[in-house]
N, C-alpha and C positions, 0 to 999 in steps of 0.2 A: 622475243624484245631483242633484235640484236643492239640496239643502244644504250641498255641496262647493263648491257653483258659485252663486254670488249672495252676496245680504246676510244678515245673521247673523238665524235668527229667534227668538234667545230673548232678544231686547229686548222691553223692555217698554213702551208710548205711555206719556206722561207726563197724567195728566189733567186738562182745559180745565175752568176753575174757570167758564167762560161757561154759562147754561142757556138755552136757545131756548125758553124756554117761551112767548113770546109769539104763536106761531107753530100750537100747540095746543088740542086741545080741552079739556074739562075732567078726564076721564076720562084722556086720553094725558099731560097733565099730570102729575097723581097714578100714574100708572103708572111716566112716564118717572122720577123724581123717586127710587120707588122702586126701579127696577132702578138708576139711578146709584147710590144710596147703598148700594147692596152692594160697589162699586168692582169689583174684578178677580177676585171670587168669584160674580159672575152669581146668580140668581132663578130656580126653577123656576115653570112658570107655574103650578098647583096652590097654593103659596106665595103666588105672587102675588095668585087669589083671593080666600084667606084671609085677607089681611093687608087688603086694598084693600075685598071683598065687592062688588065691581063684577060682573054677570051676566056667564056666560063668553062668550054671543055678542056681547057687548060689549067685553069683555075683547081676546077675538081680533080683532075688528076693527080695533081701538086698535094692538095689536101690528104689524099688519101695515099701519097709517099710519106707525105710529113707525121701522117698517122700511125702509119708500118714503122717509121723509125721512133715512133713514140716521142716525138716530140710536142707534139701537140693534140690536143684529146676535145671531144666535144661533149657540150652542155647542155642543160636546158637552160632555159631562162624563164623563170615563170609566170613573164609579163608576156611572152611571146612567144608559146607552146610549140608552135608552127612552125618557127624560123631555126635554121642553124646554126648555132652560134659555136667559137671554135677559142680554146684556152690554150696557152704553152702551159707546160703539162709541171712544170717548175711550182706553177700559181695552182691555189685553191680560188673555186670561184667568189665572190661577196657575197654577201645576203641579199643582197640588193638583186643579185641574179638568182639565187637559189630557193629562196624566201627567209635565209637564216637555219634556225636550229630544229626548226618544226617540219621541216621539209627534206623528202629523200627523191632526187633525181624526178625533182621536178614535182612530186605529190604531195599533198597532207599526209603527214604520219599518225595518221589518226591513232594505229595502235600504242606507239611510244609517249601521244599526247595524255590518253587514257589512263594508260599506266600511270603517270607521272600525277596525274589528277584525283586519282584514287591515294597513291601515296599519300599527298598532301592533305585530303579531308580525315587519312588515317591516323596524321600528326597533329591536326584540329579537335580532333576527336576526344584523342589520348589524352592530351594536354589541357583540353577543356575552352582555353582562352589563349590566342596564339597572336602575335606578331608577324608581320611580315619579314624579320631581319631573324626569328625565331625560327620561323617556317623554312627559309635558306637555307639555315645553320644545320635544322635536323637534314634536310636531304642530303647538303652536301656533306654531311659524317654519316649518311647514310650505305651501306654496302649495295644497295643497289641499283647503285649507275657508276660508273665512271665518266661522268660527263660534267662537266665542272660549268656549272649552271650560273648565271646571273642574274642578281639581283632585277634587271625589269622580266628576265624569261620565268622565274616563280611569279612575279605582278601579273604579269599574263595571266597565264596559269590559276593565280586567285581570282583575279579579275574574272574568269569563264567561268569556276566553281560560283560565284557571285550569281553571276547571269543564270546559269542554270539551278538555282536555288538550293544547292548541296549544301551551301554556309553562307553567313551573314556578316556581314561587314558591324562591327559597334566601335564605342569609342569607350576607352578608359575612363572609370571615376575615381580609380586611386583606391579604393577599397570593396573591402571582400574578395571577391574573386581576382579583384585587379590591382591588391594592395602592391603588387613589384613590379607595374607596367604605370608610368607616368601620367599626370593628366590629362585627358582629352585626346591621346596616344590611341592611335584607329589598326583595333582588333580584330582577330577571325572567329566566328563561334560555327558548329555545326549547328542545321535547323533540327526539327525534331524529327528526322525523320533519317538525318547523316549515319552511316555506320551501319546501318538496315538497309539502304537504299534501295527505298520504296519508291513509289512517285512523290515528285515533287512536289513542296506546294505551291499555289496559285494564288489565291490572293490576289492583291489588287496590282501586281506586277504583272497581270494579264491587260490590265487596263492603259500601260502606258508604252502610248508610240513610238516608235524611232528616233522622232523628232526631238523627243525630249530624256532619248537613253543615253547613262550619263557614259557607253562604252563604245558610243556611235562612231568615236574617232579613230578606234582598234578595228574597228565592223569591217571585213571586207569581205568578196565573195569567195576568195580561197584562204583566208586566215582563218588562225585558232577561233576568235570572232568570228562566227559566218551565217549568215542566214541560208546559208546553199549547203552546209556540208552537217553529218549526226553528231559532228561536236563542238557543242556550246551554244547547241541552238533550240534546247528547250524553250525556254521562254521566248525568242523570237516566232518560233512557229506557232506556239499559242497566242500570238499579236496578231499574226496572220500574215510577216515580215512575207 
């Protein structure tokens, strides 16, 4: 569980204002400055050729030299995995390129996601009722992770758990088990089999089509909520997506 042990992989390096142009050939210098100007967005090799008019064989040779000098590096663009993109080594690629926290080297990190999902279910199971803020606070205080999670990231995990029918969304009544939570506040509780990790309940969920799915805006082919992967798709698969 690489990202639950060790330094955060979500941090971005700060760019260095110095350019080592003195040790570069003319073509290397042109390419390096172009790549560096794109900062954390990287650039496709075909765009380099179009913007510089450098012959392809010279361009490829120059790119290899820049890589050998550790001035640039190749990155995987999740939107175009078959296209070679390069970025200056002083930058870390943006989430638009990498897919964000849930991706590692262009692939959805299902092991990390599932570990975090199980951890969130455990938190809710132990607390009986939990708000998103309480889940986030407990995760942040946990020694299981050395990653600084955002509210949005934990919300995505919680939404996935709702779709998986591991937890359910409820609203506080302000009474009984909700007495410490403001009336109307959205909370989460485990479903009947949560904690035992049996087969999730199907019920009415099986008849809900994608067109009215509340998470349709978050559902993408390679995303955390996806009709194609094994992550957060138990409901989707039962609906025939």
